[in-house]
C-alpha positions as a printed Julia matrix, in Angstrom:
90×3 Matrix{Float64}:
 -18.95  -0.21   14.81
 -19.27  -0.46   10.9
 -16.68  -1.51    8.53
 -15.98  -0.85    5.03
 -13.53  -2.24    2.44
 -11.49   1.11    0.93
  -8.81   1.31   -1.97
  -5.98   3.61   -2.06
  -3.75   4.2    -5.11
  -0.2    3.86   -4.78
   2.9    4.87   -6.62
   6.69   4.09   -6.73
   8.75   5.07   -3.55
   7.99   6.14   -0.18
   4.8    7.44    0.74
   2.14   8.03    3.24
  -1.51   6.73    2.8
  -4.09   8.65    4.83
  -6.64   6.05    6.22
  -8.64   5.65    9.24
  -6.66   4.27   12.47
  -6.58   0.6    12.96
  -7.27  -0.17    9.28
  -6.35  -3.76    8.49
  -4.43  -4.15    5.03
  -5.71  -6.78    2.99
  -3.92  -6.73   -0.36
  -2.11  -5.05   -2.95
  -2.84  -5.74   -6.74
  -3.24  -3.75   -9.98
  -6.61  -2.32  -11.36
  -5.92  -1.61  -14.89
  -2.45   0.03  -14.99
  -2.73   1.42  -11.31
  -1.32  -0.31   -8.2
  -4.06  -0.13   -5.59
  -4.1   -0.91   -1.76
  -7.15  -2.39   -0.17
  -7.95  -2.2     3.6
 -10.79  -2.72    6.05
 -11.59   0.51    7.76
 -13.84   1.88   10.38
 -14.78   5.13    8.73
 -15.55   6.91   11.85
 -11.92   6.49   12.96
  -9.75   9.37   13.16
  -7.46   9.3    10.29
  -3.68   8.25   10.35
  -0.71   8.46    7.9
   0.37   5.07    7.24
   3.76   4.79    5.62
   4.26   2.43    2.46
   7.25   1.8     0.28
   6.74   0.62   -3.35
   9.99  -0.73   -5.05
  10.21  -1.91   -8.49
  11.97  -4.91   -9.57
  15.7   -4.01   -9.72
  15.31  -0.85   -7.68
  17.65  -0.11   -4.93
  15.94  -1.01   -1.65
  17.84   0.22    1.44
  16.92  -1.56    4.92
  15.25   1.86    6.09
  12.78   1.73    3.21
  11.78  -1.8     3.76
   9.27  -3.1     6.18
   6.68  -6.09    6.48
   5.87  -7.31    2.71
   2.39  -6.7     1.51
   2.59  -8.41   -1.87
   3.65  -7.83   -5.61
   1.69  -5.99   -8.02
   1.7   -7.01  -11.56
   0.96  -4.24  -14.02
  -1.25  -5.32  -16.83
   1.08  -4.51  -19.65
   3.89  -6.4   -18.12
   6.24  -3.41  -18.15
   6.52  -3.22  -14.19
   6.52  -5.55  -11.19
   6.1   -3.65   -8.12
   6.76  -4.98   -4.41
   5.0   -3.24   -1.53
   5.94  -2.71    1.91
   4.34  -1.45    5.1
   6.03   0.8     7.69
   2.76   1.27    9.96
   1.51   4.41   11.29
   3.77   7.55   11.24
């Protein structure tokens, strides 16, 4: 079974990311001014939708929006600090 590392763009708010089942989330960071998520994937696995929530510092963050913390993303221009949470497969 061959694995690869893939990246996925993120945006502020609740969202789903299409990635192969059983992917392992590695990290979140800024690439230029874009928040990204990196994961180890098995490309041949069927796709699933992974629920992710991205909150800006100071943004309301209700309990149902938070899940396990993945990391903080500092955008290069310093204008935004984002906090990323994983909700698992939908």
